C-alpha positions as CSV (number, residue, x, y, z in Angstrom):
1,X,9.4,-0.8,-25.0
2,X,6.2,1.0,-25.4
3,X,6.5,2.6,-21.6
4,X,9.5,3.5,-21.4
5,X,9.1,5.3,-24.8
6,X,9.0,8.8,-25.3
7,X,6.6,9.8,-27.6
8,X,6.2,6.8,-30.4
9,X,8.1,4.0,-31.2
10,X,8.7,2.8,-34.7
11,X,7.6,-0.7,-36.0
12,X,10.9,-1.1,-37.7
13,X,13.1,-0.1,-34.7
14,X,10.8,-2.8,-32.5
15,X,11.2,-5.6,-35.2
16,X,14.8,-5.3,-35.7
17,X,15.2,-5.6,-31.8
18,X,13.1,-8.4,-31.4
19,X,14.2,-9.7,-34.6
20,X,10.8,-10.0,-35.3
21,X,8.1,-9.6,-38.3
22,X,6.4,-6.7,-38.7
23,X,3.0,-8.8,-39.1
24,X,4.2,-10.0,-35.7
25,X,4.5,-6.7,-34.5
26,X,1.0,-5.8,-35.5
27,X,-0.7,-9.0,-34.0
28,X,0.6,-8.2,-30.6
29,X,0.0,-4.4,-30.2
30,X,-4.1,-5.9,-31.5
31,X,-3.3,-8.0,-28.7
32,X,-2.4,-5.8,-26.2
33,X,-5.5,-3.6,-27.1
34,X,-7.3,-6.6,-26.6
35,X,-6.4,-6.9,-23.1
36,X,-7.3,-3.1,-22.2
37,X,-4.4,-0.7,-23.2
38,X,-5.1,2.1,-25.3
39,X,-2.4,2.1,-27.9
40,X,-2.1,4.5,-30.7
41,X,-1.2,3.8,-33.8
42,X,0.3,7.0,-37.1
43,X,1.7,5.9,-40.6
44,X,5.3,6.9,-40.3
45,X,5.7,7.2,-36.7
46,X,5.3,4.3,-35.1
47,X,3.0,3.4,-31.9
48,X,2.6,5.5,-28.4
49,X,1.0,4.1,-25.3
50,X,-1.5,6.6,-24.9
51,X,-1.6,7.3,-20.5
52,X,-3.7,6.7,-18.2
53,X,-3.9,3.1,-18.6
54,X,-5.0,1.3,-15.5
55,X,-4.6,-2.2,-15.8
56,X,-3.5,-4.6,-13.8
57,X,-1.8,-7.6,-14.4
58,X,0.9,-10.0,-14.3
59,X,3.3,-8.9,-16.7
60,X,2.0,-4.7,-15.6
61,X,3.2,-5.4,-12.1
62,X,6.9,-7.2,-13.1
63,X,7.5,-4.5,-15.6
64,X,6.3,-1.9,-12.7
65,X,8.2,-3.8,-9.3
66,X,12.0,-3.2,-9.4
67,X,13.1,-3.4,-5.6
68,X,15.7,-5.6,-4.5
69,X,13.6,-7.9,-2.5
70,X,10.2,-6.6,-1.9
71,X,7.8,-8.4,-4.3
72,X,10.4,-10.6,-6.6
73,X,8.3,-13.8,-5.7
74,X,4.9,-12.7,-7.0
75,X,1.5,-13.9,-6.9
76,X,-1.3,-12.3,-8.7
77,X,-5.2,-12.8,-8.5
78,X,-8.4,-11.4,-10.9
79,X,-10.5,-12.4,-7.9
80,X,-9.6,-13.9,-4.2
81,X,-11.3,-13.8,-1.2
82,X,-8.3,-11.4,0.5
83,X,-4.6,-11.5,-0.4
84,X,-3.7,-11.6,3.5
85,X,-5.7,-15.5,3.6
86,X,-3.4,-16.0,0.8
87,X,0.1,-14.3,1.8
88,X,-0.4,-16.6,4.5
89,X,-0.9,-19.7,2.1
90,X,2.3,-18.8,0.4
91,X,4.0,-18.2,3.9
92,X,2.8,-21.6,5.7
93,X,4.5,-23.7,2.4
94,X,7.2,-22.3,2.2
95,X,6.9,-18.9,0.4
96,X,10.4,-16.2,0.6
97,X,10.7,-13.2,2.7
98,X,9.8,-10.5,-0.7
99,X,6.8,-12.4,-1.4
100,X,4.0,-9.8,-2.7
101,X,0.3,-10.9,-3.3
102,X,-1.5,-8.6,-5.1
103,X,-5.8,-8.6,-6.4
104,X,-7.6,-6.8,-8.4
105,X,-11.1,-7.9,-6.6
106,X,-11.2,-8.9,-3.0
107,X,-14.6,-11.0,-2.0
108,X,-13.7,-11.0,1.4
109,X,-10.8,-8.4,2.0
110,X,-10.0,-7.8,5.3
111,X,-10.0,-5.1,8.0
112,X,-8.8,-4.7,11.9
113,X,-10.2,-6.1,14.2
114,X,-12.2,-8.8,12.6
115,X,-14.2,-5.7,9.9
116,X,-14.5,-6.2,6.6
117,X,-12.7,-4.1,4.0
118,X,-14.2,-3.0,0.7
119,X,-12.4,-4.4,-2.7
120,X,-13.9,-3.8,-5.5
121,X,-12.3,-4.4,-9.4
122,X,-10.1,-2.2,-10.8
123,X,-10.2,0.1,-8.2
124,X,-7.7,0.0,-5.9
125,X,-4.3,-1.6,-4.7
126,X,-5.2,-4.8,-2.5
127,X,-1.9,-6.2,-1.6
128,X,0.2,-8.7,0.7
129,X,3.9,-8.8,1.5
130,X,5.4,-11.6,3.5
131,X,8.6,-11.0,5.5
132,X,10.3,-14.0,7.3
133,X,12.2,-10.6,10.1
134,X,15.0,-11.7,12.6
135,X,12.3,-9.9,15.3
136,X,10.9,-10.3,18.7
137,X,7.2,-11.4,18.5
138,X,6.6,-7.7,20.3
139,X,8.0,-5.7,17.8
140,X,6.0,-7.2,14.6
141,X,3.6,-4.3,15.0
142,X,5.8,-1.5,14.2
143,X,5.8,-2.9,10.8
144,X,2.2,-2.0,10.3
145,X,4.0,1.3,10.8
146,X,7.0,1.4,8.5
147,X,4.1,0.6,5.6
148,X,2.4,3.5,6.4
149,X,5.8,5.6,5.7
150,X,5.7,3.5,2.7
151,X,2.3,4.1,1.8
152,X,2.9,7.6,2.0
153,X,6.1,8.2,-0.3
154,X,4.3,6.2,-3.0
155,X,1.4,7.6,-2.9
156,X,3.9,11.2,-3.9
157,X,6.0,9.1,-5.7
158,X,2.8,7.8,-7.7
159,X,0.7,11.1,-8.1
160,X,1.9,14.1,-6.0
161,X,0.2,13.7,-3.5
162,X,1.1,14.7,0.7
163,X,-0.8,12.1,2.8
164,X,-1.0,12.2,6.6
165,X,-0.8,9.1,8.9
166,X,-3.1,8.6,11.6
167,X,-2.1,6.2,13.6
168,X,-1.3,3.4,13.7
169,X,-2.2,1.7,10.5
170,X,-4.8,4.8,8.5
171,X,-3.0,7.0,5.3
172,X,-5.4,9.9,5.2
173,X,-6.0,13.1,2.6
174,X,-8.3,15.8,2.5
175,X,-8.8,14.5,6.3
176,X,-10.4,11.0,4.9
177,X,-9.4,7.5,5.0
178,X,-7.5,6.7,1.4
179,X,-5.1,3.6,2.8
180,X,-5.9,1.1,5.5
181,X,-3.4,-1.9,6.6
182,X,-3.0,-4.5,8.6
183,X,-0.6,-7.3,9.7
184,X,-1.0,-10.6,10.8
185,X,1.6,-12.8,12.2
186,X,2.8,-16.3,13.1
187,X,4.4,-17.4,16.0
188,X,6.3,-20.0,17.9
189,X,7.7,-19.4,21.1
190,X,10.0,-16.2,21.2
191,X,10.5,-16.6,16.5
192,X,8.2,-14.7,14.5
193,X,7.9,-17.6,11.7
194,X,6.4,-15.2,9.2
195,X,4.6,-11.8,8.9
196,X,2.2,-11.0,6.6
197,X,1.3,-6.8,5.8
198,X,-1.9,-6.3,4.0
199,X,-2.4,-2.7,2.0
200,X,-5.4,-1.6,0.6
201,X,-5.5,1.4,-1.0
202,X,-8.3,3.1,-2.5
203,X,-7.5,4.7,-6.3
204,X,-9.3,4.7,-8.4
205,X,-13.3,4.9,-6.5
206,X,-15.3,7.5,-7.6
207,X,-17.6,7.2,-4.7
208,X,-18.0,4.8,-1.9
209,X,-21.5,3.4,-0.3
210,X,-23.1,5.9,1.8
211,X,-22.2,4.2,5.3
212,X,-18.0,5.3,4.6
213,X,-18.3,7.8,2.1
214,X,-17.5,10.6,5.3
215,X,-14.5,9.0,6.1
216,X,-13.1,7.5,3.0
217,X,-11.7,9.0,0.3
218,X,-9.6,8.4,-3.4
219,X,-6.6,9.0,-5.2
220,X,-8.7,9.9,-7.9
221,X,-10.7,12.0,-5.5
222,X,-8.3,13.8,-4.7
223,X,-6.2,14.4,-7.6
224,X,-9.3,14.3,-10.5
225,X,-6.9,12.4,-12.2
226,X,-6.6,8.3,-12.9
227,X,-3.6,6.8,-11.0
228,X,-1.1,3.5,-12.2
229,X,-2.3,0.9,-9.9
230,X,0.9,-1.1,-10.6
231,X,2.9,1.9,-10.2
232,X,2.0,2.7,-7.3
233,X,2.7,-0.8,-5.5
234,X,6.1,-0.2,-8.1
235,X,6.1,3.0,-5.5
236,X,5.4,1.3,-2.2
237,X,7.6,-1.3,-2.6
238,X,10.6,0.6,-3.2
239,X,9.9,2.9,-0.4
240,X,9.0,-0.1,2.0
241,X,12.4,-1.3,1.3
242,X,14.1,1.5,1.9
243,X,12.4,2.3,5.6
244,X,12.6,-1.7,6.3
245,X,16.4,-1.5,6.1
246,X,16.0,1.8,8.5
247,X,14.3,-0.7,11.0
248,X,16.0,-3.4,11.1
249,X,19.0,-1.4,12.3
250,X,17.8,-0.8,15.4
251,X,14.9,-2.9,15.2
252,X,12.1,-0.6,16.5
253,X,11.4,3.2,15.4
254,X,14.2,4.9,16.6
255,X,15.6,6.3,12.8
256,X,12.4,7.2,11.9
257,X,10.7,8.7,14.8
258,X,11.4,11.9,13.1
259,X,9.8,11.4,9.6
260,X,6.7,9.4,11.2
261,X,5.5,12.0,13.7
262,X,6.3,15.2,10.9
263,X,3.3,12.9,9.1
264,X,1.4,12.0,12.2
265,X,-2.0,13.7,11.5
266,X,-2.7,13.3,15.0
267,X,0.2,15.2,16.1
268,X,-0.7,18.0,19.4
269,X,-4.3,17.7,18.5
270,X,-6.4,16.2,21.3
271,X,-7.6,12.2,20.6
272,X,-10.0,10.3,22.2
273,X,-8.8,6.8,23.3
274,X,-10.9,4.2,22.6
275,X,-9.5,1.0,25.5
276,X,-11.1,-1.6,27.1
277,X,-10.4,-0.5,30.4
278,X,-12.5,2.5,28.9
279,X,-11.8,5.7,27.4
280,X,-10.2,8.5,28.3
281,X,-9.1,11.9,26.2
282,X,-5.5,13.2,25.5
283,X,-3.1,15.4,23.6
284,X,-1.2,12.8,20.8
285,X,2.2,13.4,21.3
286,X,3.7,11.5,18.8
287,X,5.4,7.8,18.5
288,X,8.4,6.4,21.2
289,X,10.6,4.5,19.4
290,X,8.7,1.3,20.6
291,X,6.0,2.7,18.0
292,X,3.8,3.4,20.7
293,X,1.1,6.4,20.6
294,X,1.7,8.8,24.0
295,X,-1.2,10.6,24.8
296,X,-1.0,13.6,27.6
297,X,-4.3,13.5,29.4
298,X,-5.8,16.7,31.1
299,X,-4.2,16.0,34.7
300,X,-0.6,16.3,33.3
301,X,-0.1,12.6,32.9
302,X,1.6,10.6,29.6
303,X,-0.4,7.5,28.9
304,X,1.7,4.6,25.9
305,X,-1.1,3.6,23.9
306,X,-0.1,0.1,22.1
307,X,-1.6,-0.8,18.6
308,X,-3.6,-3.1,18.5
309,X,-5.3,-2.1,22.3
310,X,-7.3,0.4,21.6
311,X,-8.8,2.9,19.0
312,X,-8.0,6.3,18.3
313,X,-10.2,8.8,16.9
314,X,-10.3,12.8,16.7
315,X,-12.6,14.1,18.9
316,X,-14.5,16.2,16.3
317,X,-14.4,13.4,13.6
318,X,-12.3,10.9,12.2
319,X,-8.9,12.4,12.6
């Protein structure tokens, strides 16, 4: 009620709507303040929830997630090793499509190729979504691209910041990484048991360790203000449902091709492809409907770069 109120909410109105006493309302206000919410109380006007409060807990998330299926089954952890690990455990135990694992802190956050992901308390969005799509396993990597579009939309909705996508799994702002995405799956013959898409967004970080300070940024550093993580999660999930539906129409990037290439940070730029068989340079032409990056080399060939096999970097830096 406080979140939805436009201005002050009178104690009398709260009492009437909930059929409780003023004393009961006062006790709950004190409880909310103890949890970290900043609530202004003014005589004869009522209570007002101050903007800029960024708390992450089950109740906050449940009030921010307004989707059909994504996040409707919610697993929340104050602290865990990795939300991808929690999501996979839940999936193995039969968790339904759309189950979401969220943590305030990860002690062993996962990045691509076995790298670790810094996940400090109170600073970011660390979440993993369980999906059970009717897809061939070879198509699962495209869900990373779907997630990147959803994160870009969610960030714009939550704080007005425009971002770009660095193929295949990073979202960037101001030329630096603000989000990483890691997709893992369990398969059986030609069938997917489940896919887990892990999303890590640097939200209210004010600084980064020296070794990543040149390539990492946060929404706070880019916008100058605090961003509500629960609101961001809700916005990302709403966007993900939309893009996922369009993706599943053809089970490839046909419906999303133009939109994805329009946000591609590498588009028409020179890139360096670090492949197992050696590295080469070329011009990024965008993705095809299979989600592969098309790179035109100096001798006129067009190479199709498959996600997961290589790393793509800008010639003069990260992007």
